[in-house]
C-alpha positions in Angstrom: 75.3 14.8 61.3 72.9 17.0 63.8 71.7 14.4 66.7 68.5 15.7 68.3 67.6 15.3 71.7 65.3 12.5 71.0 68.3 10.5 69.5 67.6 10.9 66.2 70.3 11.4 63.9 69.9 13.8 60.3 72.1 15.3 58.1 72.4 19.2 59.3 69.6 21.2 58.5 68.9 22.9 61.8 71.1 25.6 64.0 70.7 27.4 66.9 70.9 31.3 66.3 72.3 33.3 69.0 68.8 34.2 70.1 67.8 30.6 70.6 65.3 30.2 67.5 65.5 27.7 64.9 66.9 28.4 61.4 67.2 26.1 58.7 70.6 26.3 57.1 70.9 28.4 54.0 68.5 30.6 54.3 69.2 34.4 55.0 65.7 35.2 56.4 63.6 33.5 58.4 60.9 31.9 56.3 62.4 32.7 52.7 63.6 30.4 50.2 67.1 30.8 48.5 65.4 30.3 45.1 62.5 33.2 46.0 62.9 37.1 44.5 62.4 40.4 46.7 59.7 42.2 45.0 62.1 44.8 43.8 63.8 42.3 41.9 60.6 41.1 40.6 59.6 44.7 39.3 63.3 45.1 37.8 62.9 41.7 36.2 59.8 42.8 34.9 61.1 46.4 33.7 63.7 44.6 31.5 61.2 41.6 30.2 58.8 45.1 29.1 61.6 46.6 27.1 62.5 43.0 25.3 58.8 42.8 24.3 59.1 46.9 23.3 62.0 46.5 21.2 61.0 43.2 19.3 57.5 44.7 18.4 59.5 47.8 17.3 62.0 45.6 14.9 58.8 44.0 13.8 56.7 46.9 13.0 59.9 48.4 10.9 60.1 45.1 9.2 56.6 45.4 8.1 57.1 48.9 6.8 60.2 47.5 4.9 58.2 44.7 3.7 55.6 47.3 2.4 57.8 49.6 0.7 59.8 46.8 -0.9 56.7 45.2 -2.2 55.2 48.8 -3.8 58.7 49.5 -5.2 58.7 45.9 -7.0 54.9 46.6 -7.9 55.9 50.0 -9.5 58.3 48.6 -11.3 56.1 45.8 -13.0 53.4 48.8 -13.6 56.1 50.8 -15.5 57.9 48.0 -17.4 54.4 46.8 -18.5 53.8 50.4 -20.3 57.0 50.1 -21.7 56.3 46.6 -23.4 53.2 48.4 -24.4 55.1 51.5 -26.3 57.5 49.0 -27.5 54.7 47.3 -29.7 53.2 50.4 -30.8 53.7 51.5 -34.6 56.0 54.9 -34.9 53.1 56.8 -36.3 51.2 55.9 -32.8 54.3 56.7 -31.1 54.2 60.3 -32.7 50.9 60.5 -31.8 51.1 60.4 -28.4 50.5 63.5 -25.8 53.8 64.8 -24.4 52.4 64.8 -21.1 49.5 62.1 -19.9 48.3 59.8 -17.7 48.0 56.2 -17.9 46.2 53.7 -16.5 48.1 50.6 -15.8 47.1 47.3 -16.8 44.0 45.7 -15.0 46.4 43.0 -13.2 47.9 45.8 -11.0 44.5 48.0 -10.3 42.7 45.1 -9.1 45.2 44.4 -6.5 45.6 48.0 -5.5 42.5 50.0 -7.0 44.0 53.9 -8.0 47.1 54.3 -5.3 49.1 54.8 -7.7 49.2 57.9 -10.3 51.0 56.8 -13.7 52.2 59.4 -16.1 54.3 59.2 -19.7 56.1 62.0 -20.7 57.0 62.0 -24.6 59.3 64.5 -25.9 61.7 64.5 -29.5 65.4 64.5 -29.2 65.9 64.7 -32.7 64.3 63.4 -36.3 63.4 59.7 -36.1 63.9 59.2 -32.1 62.0 60.5 -29.1 62.0 59.7 -25.4 59.6 58.5 -23.4 59.4 58.8 -19.8 56.8 56.6 -17.6 56.7 57.9 -14.2 54.4 56.7 -11.3 53.7 58.3 -8.0 52.1 57.2 -5.1 51.8 57.5 -0.6 53.0 54.8 1.4 50.4 53.9 4.5 52.4 55.9 6.3 51.6 59.0 4.0 55.1 59.4 2.7 55.6 60.2 -1.0 57.1 58.1 -3.3 58.1 58.7 -7.3 59.7 56.1 -9.4 60.9 56.9 -13.3 61.7 54.5 -16.1 62.9 56.3 -19.4 63.7 54.6 -22.8 64.6 56.1 -25.9 62.3 54.6 -28.9 63.7 55.2 -32.7 61.5 54.9 -36.3 63.5 51.7 -37.1 63.5 50.6 -33.6 62.7 47.3 -32.2 58.7 48.2 -32.8 59.0 48.3 -36.6 61.0 45.2 -36.8 58.0 43.3 -34.8 55.4 44.5 -37.9 57.8 43.9 -40.6 58.2 40.3 -40.1 54.8 39.2 -38.2 52.3 41.1 -40.6 
């Protein structure tokens, strides 16, 4: 406890310095608060905060790019699967009449969403009598301008699944 000249005793909040000035205990500079920060500390704090925020935005941007690429690959797989199912339902004579290479238009469910972003190509070649190999390829560019390509391949035979449907339904 500290008793002042007036006779009032209080907890020790004050002390005399060597030069006679009164300082509040717990302070290292006159008028400064122990909870306050210097300008250098504030600048360093904002620099660290800036790095953290920049890192978060960078990671978010990369995450959005990964989602876009995944969405494109899923959509392209659906386009190719749709074309394969269309080919599977054709009669053998229609399969044989397909051009060796040609573009095809994807189902309108896909083009309504993305327009003409994807280039779809069908490649047909005979591997042996009564069998053809069909490759469906889709090329596209992502929003970053990078080219991507995906391809499915299947073998279709004269007495395969396509004839089964027509023999049992007709």
